[in-house]
N, C-alpha and C positions, 0 to 999 in steps of 0.2 A: 837247569831249567828253574825260573820262578815257579816258586808254590803259591799261588791266589787262594787263600783260605774262602769261603764261599760262605759272602755277609750272612744267607737267610739262616745257613748253619749254626752261625756264630751268635744270630738274633733269636734263636729257637734256645739256646743251650742257655744263654741267656735269660729266655722267659720263662723255663721250667723249673733253671737256677732259683729263681726269683720264687715265684709258686711255688716250690719243695718248700723255700724261707717263710713263706705265707700260713703252710698248710701247718706248719709246727707255731706260728705265733699264734695261730686262731685254736690248736687245742692248748696254748697256756693263756689265752682267755678266757675260752667258752667251756673247756676240757673236751675230751678225745672222741667221747660219744654226739656231745651236741654240736662240733663246731663241721658248719658245712665246709663243702670240698671248695675248694677255687677252679674255675671253670681249664681245659687242658687244652682250647683254641686259643692260640695264639688272635688268632685272625678276629673268632668272638668279642674276644676281650677288649683288641683292639677298636669294634666298632662301638663295642658299648659306652670305653672312653668316649670318641667324637662323638658321640651318639649326646652323651649327659655335658659336652662343653656347650655342642651346637642348641643343645636346650636350653639352657642358661641362659647363653646369650639372644637367646631368641625373647626368654624372658626378659630381662633388664631394656628390652626396648620401649615396654609397658610397665610405670611405676608399680601400676595396681598389680602386679605379678610376681612382684617379690618383695618378701619381708625381708627387712635388715637389721641387726641390730651390731654391736661391738662393746666388747670388753677390754679392759687394762691386761696385763700380761698376765701380773700376777690373783686372776679372778677367776680360778678354775673350778671353786665351788659353783660359781654363780653361773657359767659357762654349763656343767652339768646337771644342776637345776633345771634351768632351761630348758634344755633337751630333752631330759629325764619328762619334766612337764607335756611339751609337744609329744612325747610317744604317749604318754595316757592319755592326749586326747586325741591323736590318731588311731590309737591301735596299733594291733599288728598288721602293718602292711607287708607284701611282698617288695623287695627292692632287691635293686644290687647294689651290691657296696665295690667302689670302684677303687681300686688302687692307683693312681695317675703315677707315669714315669715312662720312662724309657721304653716299658715294656711291659707298659701298663696290666693290671689283672683285674680280673671282675669275680663278686661271690656273690651265688644267692642266695639271700639272708632276711631273717623276718627284720622293720625297723624295730620293735619293741626289745631284740636281742641285743641289736648295735648302739642305738642310743640310750641303754640302762646303763652304757659306758663307753660315753662316749670320748674322754679320753683318752681309754687304752684302744680304740679304733684308732683314732685319727694318730697314734703312736703307729700303728702299722704304716701308714703314708709319709712318716717323718713330718708330724703335725697336723694332716690334712685330713680330713673328713667327707668323703663323696656319696652319697646317695642316690639312686635316680628307680624310683619306683615306676614296678613293673607290670602296672594295670593303669596307671594314670600318669598324661605329662606333666608330672612333677620331681622334684627333687631336694636334696639337702644341700651345699658344701660350707663346711666349715674350718677355717685355716685361723693356726697361732702362731705363737712366736719363733716356733718351730720349724716351721714353716718357709721361714725368713720375713714374716712383720717385728713389732713392736707390739700386737697386741691381739687377742681374738675375736674372729670375725667371721658370722654368720650373715648367710642371703638361705632363705626358701622361698622356690617360686615354683612357680606352674599353676594348680587347681588345687581345690576343697579334696580332703579334708584339710592338704597341707596348709594351705594360705591362711585358713582360720586359725588354728591351732596355733601358727607360730604366733599372730597377731595377737589374741590371747595369751599367750605366756609371753612375751614379751610387753605387753600392756601391765600387764599383775606382777611381775618381776619392776618393770620399773615403780607404779604405785606403790610397792612392797617399802617396809623399813626396812633400813639400813641391813639389822641383824639376820630379816628375813629373804634377805636374796640371795640363800647360798653363799655370800662372802665370809 
C-alpha cells in the first residue's frame, strides 16, 4: 500500500517553517521586544497576499493612482533615502508587511518601522518589499536586483497620504543635486 502524503499538511509545515524563519529575521532587524509576530494563520496570510496583488493591479488601471520610480542597481542609498522621506511624510501608518512566495506571510507592522530600514525588510523576501495599508486602500511595492531585476523599482499606489508623500519625495529626489540624492 503506497503512502500519499497529505499536501495540506506539507503546506502547513512549509508555512510554519517559513514563519519561524521570519520571526528570527524580524528579531534580528528590530530586536526581540520590538519585533511583531507574523500571522499564524496560513489562509489569512494568503488572503492578504492576494488582496495586495488585487489592489496593486487595480490601481495600475489608473495612472493617477500610482507613483513609480526607478534607480540603478547600485543606488541603495538613494532608495533608502526616498523611502525614509515617504515614511516621514506618511507618518506611522498601520500596515501589513506581506512576504510573498509559495507560502506567503503577513506581519502587522507600523510603516515607519519598516520604512526606516526598507532594504533590510526587502531582504526578508529576496529583495522585495510589499506593504498594504490596514486602514486605507493603499500600498507600496519595492523590488530590487535580488528579486530578479536589473534595477530598483518602486510603485506606491492607492490613496492619500501615500500618493502625495511619494510624489513629493520622488520630485525632491529628482531635483536634488547629485550629492544630496542619497547616492
